[in-house]
N, C-alpha and C positions, 0 to 999 in steps of 0.2 A: 642413440635413438633407434637405430636398426635393431640393436640388441634387445631393447625394450619391446619393440614390435614382435620380434621372434619369440620372446618370452611370453608375451600376451597370447600369441597364436598357440604356442605349446600348451599353455594353461587351459585355453579354451578346448583344445583337442582332448587333453587329459580329463577335463571335467565333463566331457560328453557332448560337445557341440556337434561333432561329426555324426553322432548317433541321431540327434534331433534333425540336423540338416538333411542327412541322407534319407531319413524316414519321410520327411516332408517332400523331398525331391522325388523319391520313388512313388510316394502317394500321388503327387501331381502328375507324374509321367503315366502312372496307371490310370488316373482319372481321364487323361487325354486319350489313353487307349480305349477306355470305356466309351467315351464320346465318339471315337473313331468307329467303334463297333456299332453303337446305337444308331448313328445316322445312316449306316449301311444296312441295318436289320429292319428298321422301320422307315416309311416314307416321310417326306418333309412335313406334310400336314400332321401326321400322327406325332412326329417329333415336336411340332409346335404345341400340340395338346399336352404331351407329356411334360415338356419343359415348363409350360404355364402352370400345370398342376403342381410340379415341384416348387415353382416359385411361390405359389399360394401356401403350400406346406411350410416352406421356409419362413413365410410371414407369420404363421402361427407359432413357429419355433423361435421367433424373436424373443418370446417370453420364456424361453427354455429354463426351467427350474427356478424361475424368478431370480436369476443371478447366482444360484448356489454354486455353479461351477467356478466363476471367477472369484467368488468369496472363499471357496475351499483353497484355491491357489494362493490367495493373499494371506489368509490366516494360518494355513498349514505351513506355508513358506516361512512365516515370521514367528511361528510357535517356538517356545523355549525348549520343549522336550517332546518325546514321542507321545506321552499321555495327552498333552494338550493338542497335538496334531490329530490324534484319533478322536478326541472329543469334538473338535470342529468338523472332522470328516463324517462322523456319525450324525451330527446335526444337519450337515449339508445333504447327506443322503436322504434323510427324512423330508426336508424341505423340497428338494429337487423332485423326488418321486410324487409327492402330493401335488405339486404344481403341474407336472407333466401329465398326470392322470386327468386333471381338469382340462388340459390342452387337448388330449385325445378325445375326450367327450365333446369338446367344442368343435373339433374337426368333423366328428361323426354327425352332430346336430346340423352343422353348417351344410354339409353335403346332402343331408336329407331334405332340407327346406329351401336351398338356394341353388341356382344353376349358374355356373361360371360363363362369362361371355365367349370364351373360346371353346368351340364344339369338342366334346369328348373328354375334356379335362376334369369335369366333375366326378365321373366314374373312377378315373385314375386317382384323384385326391382321396376319394372314399376308401380305396384299397390301402392307403397309407395311414389310416386313422389310428392304428395301434403303434405306429412307428415312434411317436414321441417317448413312449416308455422305454423302448430299446435305446433310443438316442441318449436319454439322460443317464441311464446306467453306464453305458459305454463312456460317455464324456466324463463322468465323475471318477471312474476308474483311471482313465487316461490322465486327468488333471492331478489325481493323487500321486501317480507315478512321477509327474513333473514336480510337484511340490516337495516330494521326498528325494528329488534329484536322482531318480532311477531312469536315467536317460536311455540306457540300452533296452530295458523292458518296454519303455514308451515307444521306442522306434520299432521294435518287433511287433507290438500290438497294432500300431498304426499301419505298418507295411502289410501285415497279414490281412487286415480289414480290407484294404484296397485291392490286394491281389485276389482275395476270395470273391469280391464284388465283380471284378473283371472276369474271372473264370465262370462265375454264375451267369453273368450277362451274356457271355459268348454261348454257353451251352443252353441255358434256359431261354435266353432271348431268341435264339434261332428256332427253338421248338415252339415257344408260346408267345413270341413277340413282346408286347408291352407287359402282359401279365407275368411273363417269365422274368423280365427286368425287375419288376416289383418284388417278386419272390426272391430273386438273387440278392437284393439289398437287405431284405429281412434276414436271410440265412447268413450273410456276411457278418452282420451285427451280432446275431445269436452266437455264432462260433467264437467271435472275438471277445464277447462278454464272458463266455465260459473260460476262455484263455486268460482274460484279465483277472477274473476271480481267483484262478489258480496262482497267478503272479503275486497277488496281494493276500493270499489266504492266511498267512501268519498274522497279518494285521486284523483281518476280519474275525479271526478266532478271539482276538482280544477285545473286540468291540462290545461283546456282551457284558464285560466287566467295567466298561468305560461309561461314565456319566456324561450327559449333555453339559455344555458349558453353563456357567452360572447365568442367572437371568439377565444381568447387565451385559455380559459377553454375548448372549444370544441376541439381545436387542441391537448391539453394535454390529454383529454379524449380519443380521437381517437388514439393518439400515444400509450397510455396504452392499449387500446382495441385491436389494430392491433398487437402489440407486444405480448399481451397475447394470441391472437388467433393463431398466428404463433407458439408460444411456446407450447400451448396446443395441437395444431395439430400435431406437431412433436412428442410430448410426448405420445399422445394417439395412434400414429402409432405403438408404442411398443406393444399395446394391439391388434392391428388389422392387421398389416402387416404379422404376422406369419400365421394367418389363410388364408389370401389372397394368400401368397406364397405357402402354403401347397396345396391349391386348384389349383394354377397355375402350380406348378411343378409336383405334383402327379396326379392331375386330376381324383380323385376318391371320389365320394360322401360319401362312407363309411369311408374313412380315415378322410375326412373333418369333418364328424359328430362326430367321436371318438375324434379328437383333440379339436373340439369346446366344446365337453362335458367335456374334461379334464380341460379346462380353466375356466369353469363357476364358480365352487365353490371357488377355490383359489382367482380368480380375484374379484368375487363379495363380498368375505369376507373383502375386503379392505374398505367396508362401515364402519367398526368399527373405524379404525384410521381416515377415512374421516369424520365421524360424529363428532369426537372430534375436528378436524380441522375446520369444518363448524361452530361449536359452538364458538371456540376461535378466529376465523378470525377477526370479528369486533373489538375485544379487542386489538389484536395485531396491527390492522390498526390504532386504536386511539392512541396507544403508540409507533408508529413507530420510534419516535426520542429518545425513552428511552431504550438505549442499555442494561443497567443493568437489567431492568424489563424483557425485551425480553429474555436475556440470561438465567435468573433464571427460568422463566416459561417454556422455550423451553427445557432446561435440565431436568426439572422435568417431563414434558410430555413425553419426549423420553425414560426416564428410565422406567416408568411404561408401556409404549407401548412395550418395548423390552421384559419385563417379560411376559406380557399377550400374545403377538404375538408368542413367543417361544412355549408356551403351545398349542396354536391353531395349529401352524405348525406341532408340534410333533404328535398331535392327527390325523391330516389329513394324514400324512405320514404313520403312523402305521396302521390305519384302512382304508386305501385307497380302497382295494377291496370290503370291506363291504359297504362303503359309496356309491361307484359307483353302486353296485348291488341293493341297496335299492332305491336310488334316480332315477337311469336311467334304470336299468334292466341289466340282465346278458349279453345281446348282446353288451353292451358297455364296457365290462371288458378289451378290448384292449386299453382303455384310462388310465389304472392304472399307467403305468410308467410316461407318461408326467404329469399326475395328481400329482404324488409325487414330481417330479422336480419343478413344479409350486407352490406346497405347501411350499417348501423351499423359493421360490421367494416371496411368500406372506410375510414371516418374514422380508425380506429385504425391500420390497416396503412399507409395513405397518409401519415399524419402522423408516426408514430413508428417503426413496424417497418422499412419500406423505407429511409428516410433513415438511421436509426441503424445498421442492419446494413451498409449500403454504405459509410458513412463509416468504420466500423471496418475494413472490408476495405481501404479506400484508405490507411489508416495502418498496415496490415499486422498488425492485431490479429485475425488469423484464428482463433487458438485460442479467443478469447472467443466468436466467432460459432459455432465448432464445438461448444463446450460448451453454449451456448445452444440450438443446434439439437438436441443430444441430449436435453436436458431437455424442450424443447418437443415433440420428436418422440414421446418416450415418453408424455408427458401427453396428446398428441393422440390416440394410438391408444386409450388407456384411456378418455378422455372420449368418443370417437367410438362405441366399442362400447357403453358404458353408456347414452349418450344416444340413440343410434339404436334400441336395443332398447326404450327407454322412450317416446321421442317420434317415432320414425321419421325422415324426412328433415329435419324441424325440429330434431331433436336434433343432426344432423350440422352444421347451420348454427350452432347455439349453441356446439358444441364448437370450431368453426373460429374464432369470434369470441373465445372465452375464450383460445385459444392465441395469437391475434394480440396480445391484451393481455399475456399472460405473456411472450412473446418481446420485445415492445416494452419492457416494464419492465426486463428483464435487460440488453438492449443499451444502452438510454439511461442506466440507472443507472451502468453501468460507464463509458460514454463521458464522462458529466459528471464522474464522480469522477476519471478519468484526466486530463481537460483542466484540472482545478483544481490538479493536483499541480505 
């Protein structure tokens, strides 16, 4: 058995798992570095406005490319040859760009006619209105590298983007405050898009001679992408609606800043299970009809994730005050309680919700995820409103953890039942 485990680890390393994990690890470390810099460059009120604007932008980006990115991953991963891969990639680029152009216009129109409840956030959101175009191009290049199992290139691109954003935030943020931070984000994406284009240039040259998939295949691709988009949108609302409602109901930049701070480490640490899922996704997609293989691999993955995530969650809960003080400063110590609640939520999300939902996607059970997302999304809004009114930002954290548990129960119950048939 030990020999089998060692062989599995060696195969994972050989096939590029370390590239993916190290890229995501560096990415998150750098993101924490960015947060460390931002909360020291701008005051707490301004950070509340900035984080609220970012939250609203991410809500617009819930419909990112109407699901073209996960569809490219699914169909390029399972394509029988390079020509088929490029055909789906070309079609995905078209759909993604069209969708995000509409999103950019929507952000601009929204900021022109509506004021956000948190003071100063509307102007910051307006500055980001072109960002969806940058975002979809970057994401589609990234996901094509993953689908073609170019893990080294994927890791270089991801790491470079994060480091450039950090360097830009430090230099431009000190000089121009919030405006500098916005410019830094644009520049980081611009440079990495150019780098990504260079990485896949041999494929891009071939695209002009590649036709779009046949009508029936386009229909199937769109069905998958739209369903994925709707599912991801509703699922990601779990991460965004709480901050939105805290700002809408409480209308205090200081409370928003503290709650947003509480979410950052527990939510961002989900990169650990996400890295594993990103690595294994193409393999599960290729073996989507082999239930025995999927069941064995999924059980093994979940067992080790539970052990590892339990340790991480315990550390976060016990050392919460120290972590908050070191990373964000003493003025954010009011974030300790929601931080601890969400740290327990990390264990549930990282062990059950993220793996279960992604494996269902890989075997094309998108409707299950869609219905799960609808149930969870409705429950999330109701619980958020009720618990925020009663317990403030702590209520938002409790609601998020309860929804993680509900979503995990639905996805894993279906998956285990399906794999036993």
